[in-house]
C-alpha positions in Angstrom: 74.1 100.8 89.7 73.3 100.0 93.2 69.1 100.3 94.4 69.2 100.8 98.0 70.2 103.7 100.4 72.0 103.9 103.6 70.2 104.1 107.1 70.5 107.1 109.4 72.9 105.2 111.4 75.4 104.8 108.4 75.7 108.6 107.6 79.3 108.8 108.6 80.8 105.8 106.6 79.6 103.1 104.5 81.9 100.3 103.1 79.1 99.5 100.5 78.2 102.2 97.9 74.5 102.8 97.7 72.2 105.4 95.7 73.6 108.3 97.9 77.1 107.4 96.9 76.6 106.9 93.0 73.9 110.1 92.8 75.9 112.9 95.2 79.6 111.5 94.6 79.8 110.2 90.8 77.3 111.8 88.6 78.0 115.5 89.6 82.0 114.9 88.1 80.8 113.4 85.0 79.4 116.9 83.9 83.2 118.3 84.1 84.2 117.7 80.5 87.8 116.4 81.4 86.7 114.1 84.0 84.1 112.6 81.7 87.0 112.3 79.2 89.0 110.3 82.1 86.2 107.9 82.9 86.1 106.8 79.3 89.8 106.6 78.8 90.2 104.8 82.5 87.6 102.1 81.0 89.6 101.7 77.6 92.3 100.6 79.7 90.9 98.2 81.2 91.0 95.4 78.7 94.8 95.7 78.0 95.7 95.7 82.0 94.5 91.9 81.5 94.7 89.8 85.1 98.0 90.6 86.1 97.7 94.2 86.2 93.8 94.7 86.8 94.9 95.4 90.5 97.2 98.0 89.6 94.6 99.8 87.4 91.8 99.6 90.2 94.2 101.7 92.6 94.3 104.5 89.9 90.4 104.5 90.0 90.4 103.9 93.9 92.7 106.8 94.9 91.0 109.1 92.2 87.5 108.5 91.5 86.7 107.5 94.7 89.3 108.9 97.2 90.6 111.9 95.4 91.5 115.3 96.6 92.4 118.7 94.4 94.0 121.2 95.5 92.7 124.7 94.5 92.8 128.5 95.5 90.5 127.7 98.5 92.9 125.0 100.1 92.3 121.3 99.3 88.5 119.9 98.0 87.3 116.3 97.8 86.1 115.4 94.6 86.1 111.7 95.1 82.9 110.0 96.0 83.9 107.8 98.5 85.3 111.0 100.1 82.2 113.0 99.3 79.4 110.0 100.4 81.1 109.9 103.8 80.8 112.6 106.4 84.0 111.0 108.8 85.7 110.5 105.4 85.5 114.2 104.7 86.3 115.5 107.8 89.4 113.2 108.2 90.6 113.5 104.6 90.8 117.4 104.8 91.5 118.2 108.3 93.1 114.4 109.8 95.9 114.8 111.8 97.9 111.7 110.5 96.8 111.7 107.2 99.1 111.9 104.5 98.7 114.2 101.4 100.8 112.8 98.6 101.2 114.5 95.0 99.5 112.5 91.9 102.0 110.4 90.7 100.5 107.4 88.5 103.3 105.0 89.0 103.1 105.5 92.8 99.1 105.4 93.1 99.2 101.9 91.2 102.1 100.5 93.4 99.8 101.8 96.6 97.4 99.2 98.2 94.0 100.1 99.9 91.9 98.8 102.1 88.1 99.5 101.8 86.5 99.2 105.1 88.7 102.0 107.3 89.4 105.7 106.6 92.1 106.1 104.0 95.6 107.2 105.5 97.1 108.4 102.7 95.1 110.7 99.7 96.6 111.7 96.6 96.3 115.2 95.4 95.7 116.7 92.1 96.5 119.9 90.6 93.4 120.0 87.7 91.5 117.3 86.5 93.9 117.4 83.5 96.4 115.2 85.3 93.8 112.6 85.3 93.3 112.6 81.3 96.9 112.7 81.3 97.4 109.5 83.4 95.1 107.7 81.6 96.8 108.3 78.5 100.3 106.9 79.2 101.4 104.1 77.6 100.9 101.5 80.4 102.6 98.9 78.9 106.1 100.2 80.1 104.4 101.2 83.5 103.1 97.3 83.9 106.8 96.1 83.1 108.4 98.4 85.7 105.7 97.3 88.4 106.3 93.9 88.2 109.8 94.8 89.5 109.1 97.3 92.1 107.6 96.2 96.0 104.1 97.3 96.8 103.6 100.0 98.7 101.3 98.9 102.0 98.5 100.4 103.1 99.4 104.3 105.2 103.3 104.3 104.1 104.9 107.2 102.4 
């Protein structure tokens, strides 16, 4: 857990998480039982990923827990802590002109690279949190085998 808080000058975008990011981005979602179950299931998958696949599993976290969007009756909403704790990222993710809103597909997500120090060019969109829980309970062994033969998808490519 982090122990520092951003300065006023860092309100728009922050590369490194702070207390605001943790308390206002991550903690509220843990009150949703389906999301909390996803986090537990995701954590259990880390050991089986091994060093050769941990970067693929990290992408699933990055594009959901940190930078996820969800479709609602009122339009796209942010739920990822990285989006919620950055005014610039939030506006960019929802209203950005050249931003891609891609359907959430776990294999595609695990192939897609990201950069931590820039606004994201693409976001994966859920229909509901049950999709996350289902993704965390997939049999990852055959997925990892499949991914080793597929090319990585560079940042910002469709």
